[in-house]
C-alpha positions as CSV (number, residue, x, y, z in Angstrom):
1,M,-0.2,-0.1,0.2
2,F,1.5,3.7,-1.1
3,S,0.0,6.9,0.6
4,L,1.0,10.3,0.6
5,I,0.2,10.6,4.3
6,L,1.3,7.9,6.9
7,D,-0.4,7.2,9.3
8,L,0.9,4.2,11.1
9,P,-1.3,3.9,14.3
10,R,-4.1,3.3,11.6
11,A,-2.2,0.6,9.6
12,L,-1.1,-0.9,12.3
13,A,-4.8,-1.5,13.7
14,E,-6.0,-3.0,9.9
15,A,-2.6,-4.8,9.9
16,E,-4.2,-6.8,13.2
17,K,-7.1,-7.9,11.3
18,A,-5.1,-9.6,8.9
19,G,-3.6,-12.7,8.6
20,P,-0.4,-14.3,6.5
21,D,-0.7,-15.7,3.7
22,E,1.1,-18.7,2.2
23,S,4.4,-16.7,2.0
24,A,4.6,-17.3,5.6
25,T,6.1,-20.8,3.9
26,W,8.3,-19.6,1.4
27,L,12.0,-19.2,3.2
28,D,12.1,-22.9,3.3
29,D,10.2,-23.8,-0.2
30,P,10.4,-20.7,-1.9
31,P,8.4,-20.6,-5.3
32,R,9.5,-20.8,-9.0
33,R,10.8,-17.2,-10.0
34,A,10.6,-16.0,-6.7
35,H,13.3,-13.1,-5.7
36,K,15.9,-14.6,-3.2
37,V,18.0,-12.9,-1.0
38,R,20.7,-13.9,2.0
39,R,23.4,-11.3,3.0
40,D,25.3,-11.8,5.9
41,V,27.9,-9.2,7.7
42,R,30.7,-10.6,10.4
43,L,30.7,-8.5,13.7
44,P,33.8,-7.9,15.5
45,E,35.1,-10.2,18.3
46,T,33.7,-7.6,21.2
47,A,29.9,-8.1,19.6
48,S,27.2,-8.5,22.4
49,L,25.0,-11.5,21.2
50,A,22.7,-10.2,24.2
51,D,22.7,-6.9,23.4
52,C,22.9,-7.3,19.4
53,G,19.5,-10.1,20.5
54,R,17.8,-7.1,22.0
55,A,18.3,-4.7,19.8
56,L,16.8,-6.5,16.8
57,F,14.0,-7.8,18.4
58,G,13.3,-4.2,19.9
59,W,13.0,-3.6,16.2
60,D,16.0,-1.2,16.2
61,I,17.6,-3.0,12.8
62,H,14.5,-1.6,11.1
63,R,14.7,1.9,12.4
64,G,18.7,2.0,12.0
65,A,17.8,1.4,8.0
66,G,15.9,4.1,7.9
67,L,12.0,3.0,8.2
68,R,9.4,4.2,10.8
69,V,8.4,1.4,12.8
70,A,4.6,0.8,14.6
71,A,4.6,-2.4,16.2
72,T,2.4,-4.3,19.1
73,G,5.0,-5.1,20.9
74,P,8.8,-6.7,20.6
75,A,9.7,-8.3,17.9
76,A,7.9,-11.9,18.9
77,V,5.3,-14.8,17.5
78,G,2.3,-12.9,16.8
79,A,3.6,-9.6,17.2
80,T,2.3,-7.2,14.2
81,V,4.4,-4.6,12.8
82,V,4.0,-1.6,10.0
83,L,7.3,-0.4,8.1
84,G,7.2,3.2,6.6
85,Q,9.5,3.5,4.0
86,R,9.7,7.2,2.3
87,L,9.6,6.6,-1.5
88,G,9.8,10.2,-3.3
89,P,6.3,12.0,-2.2
90,A,4.8,8.9,-1.5
91,W,5.2,6.2,1.6
92,A,5.1,2.7,1.0
93,V,3.5,0.8,4.2
94,C,4.4,-2.9,4.8
95,P,2.9,-4.7,7.7
96,C,4.3,-8.1,8.4
97,R,3.3,-10.3,11.2
98,V,6.2,-12.2,13.2
99,I,5.8,-16.4,12.2
100,A,8.9,-17.4,14.2
101,A,11.2,-16.0,17.1
102,V,14.3,-17.9,18.4
103,N,16.4,-16.8,21.6
104,T,19.6,-18.7,22.6
105,E,23.2,-18.1,23.5
106,E,23.7,-19.0,19.9
107,R,21.4,-16.9,17.7
108,A,19.0,-13.6,18.5
109,E,16.1,-14.2,15.1
110,F,13.3,-13.9,13.7
111,T,11.0,-14.4,10.6
112,Y,8.2,-12.2,10.0
113,A,5.4,-12.8,6.7
114,T,3.8,-9.8,4.8
115,L,0.9,-9.1,5.4
116,P,-2.2,-7.6,3.0
117,G,-1.2,-4.7,1.9
118,H,2.9,-5.2,1.3
119,P,3.9,-4.4,-1.6
120,E,6.0,-7.5,-2.0
121,K,4.5,-10.6,-0.7
122,G,7.0,-12.9,1.1
123,S,9.0,-13.7,3.9
124,E,12.2,-12.7,6.0
125,R,14.3,-13.8,8.4
126,F,16.6,-11.7,10.4
127,A,19.6,-13.4,12.8
128,F,22.0,-12.9,15.1
129,V,24.6,-16.2,14.8
130,R,27.4,-16.8,16.9
131,D,29.8,-19.7,15.5
132,G,33.1,-21.0,15.8
133,D,34.1,-17.7,14.2
134,G,32.3,-15.0,16.2
135,L,29.5,-13.0,15.7
136,R,27.7,-12.5,12.4
137,F,24.2,-10.6,11.4
138,E,21.9,-12.8,8.5
139,L,19.4,-11.9,6.5
140,S,16.8,-13.5,4.0
141,A,14.5,-13.1,1.8
142,V,12.1,-14.6,-0.5
143,S,9.5,-12.2,-2.6
144,R,7.7,-11.5,-5.6
145,Q,6.1,-8.1,-6.0
146,A,2.4,-7.5,-4.8
147,F,2.1,-4.4,-6.1
148,W,0.6,-3.9,-9.8
149,A,3.1,-1.1,-10.2
150,S,5.6,-3.0,-8.9
151,R,4.7,-6.5,-11.6
152,L,5.1,-3.7,-14.4
153,V,8.5,-2.6,-13.2
154,P,10.5,-5.6,-11.0
155,F,13.6,-4.2,-11.5
156,V,12.8,-0.8,-9.5
157,A,11.1,-3.2,-6.6
158,E,14.2,-5.2,-6.8
159,Q,16.6,-2.2,-6.4
160,V,14.4,-0.4,-3.9
161,Q,14.9,-4.2,-2.3
162,A,18.5,-3.8,-2.4
163,L,18.8,-0.7,-0.9
164,V,16.9,-1.3,2.4
165,T,18.9,-4.6,2.3
166,G,22.1,-3.1,2.5
167,R,20.3,-0.2,5.1
168,Y,19.6,-3.7,6.9
169,L,23.0,-5.0,6.8
170,E,24.7,-1.7,8.0
171,A,22.0,-1.3,10.9
172,G,23.2,-4.9,12.1
173,R,26.8,-4.0,11.8
174,R,26.9,-0.8,13.7
175,L,24.7,-2.8,16.1
176,G,27.7,-5.1,16.9
177,T,30.4,-2.2,17.5
178,R,28.1,0.0,20.4
């Protein structure tokens, strides 16, 4: 959904009434011709998984990527979030629902699926993972364009997604250095 005026509280109230569609399973079983993204960034040895996890579940990755955020609470299963991204004179309004969350000594992650009204249809996972090499921030996404104009010019939609993905990775890197 696109709007000239961003009304996140109204968009969040509408999104809470909706349910995720079949795209909730796409990370595990992507459909043909879906756009797939898997990127990660290694964090410094001094990065704290506990601190990064708290920031992740508090939507700091999204705010750090320059998005406006309205959520029903921290990123936990069942939480609804609406993200606002300015695109020229308009706002892209992006409702999602958290469908999975993990918080252990080795990983802090959550996955959300898009809700009706999102310009794309798909799922996205954000994870801080500690392994033998240290801590890294991972981003995985599978999507298709849901908005009619995005389907007409998929290159533009993919460029916007690449821009936001880069901002998410930079926000994750910055969280690991504070």
